[in-house]
N, C-alpha and C positions, 0 to 999 in steps of 0.2 A: 903352190897350188892355187892361190888367188889369181896369179897371172894366167894360169890355164883357164880359169873360169871366165876371166875377162875376155880372153881370146875366143872362148866358146860363144860368148854373147856377141862378139863382133862377127864371127862366122855365121851364127844363126841369123842375125839381123841382115847380114849381107845376102844370105840365101833367100830370106823372105823378101827383101827388096828386089832381088833378081827375079824371083817368081812373080812379084807384082808387076815389074816392068815387062816381063815376058807375056803378061796377060794381053798386052796390046799386039804382040807378035804371035806366032803360033802358040796355041795353048799348051801349057806344060802337060806332060803325061801324068797319069795317076801316080806312078811310082815316084816321079820328081816331086810332086806336091806332098806326098806322104813322107818322103825323105826329109824335106825341109821342115815339115811339121814335127816329125819325130826328133829332129835336132833341137827344135824350139822347146819341145816338151822336156827333153833331157836337160837342156840348159836351164829351164825354169826350175826343175827339180834340184839342181845344184846351186841355184842362186840363193844366197842368204838374204835375210830380211833387210839388211843394210843396203844391199844393191837392188832389191826387188823393185822399188819405185822407178828407178831409171830403166830397168829392164822392161817393166810393164808399159812404160811410156812408148817404147819402141814396139813391143810385141803385140799389145792388145789390138790396136787398129788394124795391123797387118793380118793377124790371125782371124779377126772377125771378118775382114774382107775376103778371106778364103772361103767363106760360106757361099760365095758366088760360083764356086767350082761346080762343074757338071758331074763330078765323081762323088757318089754317096760315101765312099770310104774316107774321102777328104773331109766331108762334112762331119762324119762321126769322130774323126781325129780332132777337128776344131772343137767339137763339143767336149771331148775328153780334156783338151787343154783348158778350155774355159771353166770346166768343173774344177780342175786343179787350181786355176787362178782364183776362183771363188773361195776355195778353202784357204788359200794363202792370204787373200785380202781380208777375209773375215778375222784372221788372227791379228791384223794390224789395222784397226778401224780408223786411225787418224791419217793413214798414208794417202796422199792425193793420187788420183788416177788421171789419165791424160784427157781431161775434159775438152780441151780445144780440138785435139785430133779426132776424138770420138764424135764431137759435134759436127766437124767437117765431114766425117764419113756419113753421118745421118742425113745431113742436108744435101748431099751429093745425089741429085736426081738420076744420075746415070747408073747408080748402084742398084742392084736388085732389091726388092722388098725384104727378102730374108736378111740380107746384110744390114739394111737400114733398121729393121726391127731389133736385131741384136745390138746394133750400135746404140739405139735408144735405151735399151735395158741398161747398158753400161754408162750412158750419159747420165741417167738417173742416179746411179751409184756414185759417179764422179762428182756430180752436182752436190750431193750431200757431203762430200769430203772437201769441197773447194772453198776457197776464201770468198768473202762477200764480193770483192772486186771481180774475181774470176767468174763467179756465178752471174753477176750483172752483165759482164762483157759477153759471155757466151750464150746468154738467153736470147739476145737479139737475132742471131742467125736462125735459131730454132723457131722464133715467133714469125719470121718471114714466111708467109704462105700457110700459116697454121689453120686458116679457115678451110683449106683444101685437103688437109690431112685426114686420115681415117679418125673417127671419133675417139677411139681409145688413145691413139697417139696424141691427138689434140688435147685431150683431157690431161694427159701426163705433162705435156709441154706447158699448158696453162697453169697447172699446179706448181711446176718448177718456176714459172715466171712470177707467180705470186710470191714465192719464197725469195727469189732473186731480187725482185724489185721492192720488197717490203723491208728495206734497209735504209739507214741514214743517207741523205742525198749525196754525200761525198763519195759514196760507192757507185753511184749511177752517173754516168758521164753526160747523158742526155735526158731532159725531162720526159716522162712517160708519154705525154700528149704529143711530143715531137718525134717520137720513135716511128720508124717507117711502117711497122705493122699496124700502127694506130691510124694511118692514113688510107689503108685499104679496108673498105667496108666489110668484106667477108672475114678478114683477119681480126678486125676490131670487134665484130659481132661474136666471133668464137672466143675471144679473150674476155669480153665483158659479160657474156652469158653465164 
């Protein structure tokens, strides 16, 4: 039975990867998007807590990225999956979430605002569960261009930055004053304000 579950995870992630790669080619049909998301939801439901972390590291960024779909039914299915994810991660508060991948999704300027906003919601949750080293490393991409972000997003990022950078120096690889965002006047002003 466990082998079947692992096989399902591989199939689901392969389907989602294929759907993501097809976004550059002809857009997948609504039925194809829903089929891949239904497989993901089923696999999520059958994934036990021991394997959940690994599964979510693959699933979360790809599912959130599906919010870029032009199909409302796909977006509703994404919300259904994320609702299920929220219930599952609430039961395991110490489980790390894919901070690096979610951060990469948020800072990708080519992604639509809806995708980026959802990514930031989960970046915030992943940040709270991450190690001090991971928080310090992943805050730097978020701070780049923070002065140009919408105020609510900038406030969230600055709050995360304070938490990430208020750690012993051994966790931060570069002195704060030497960080790239501190050399850009608008970003520095957003952070210091």
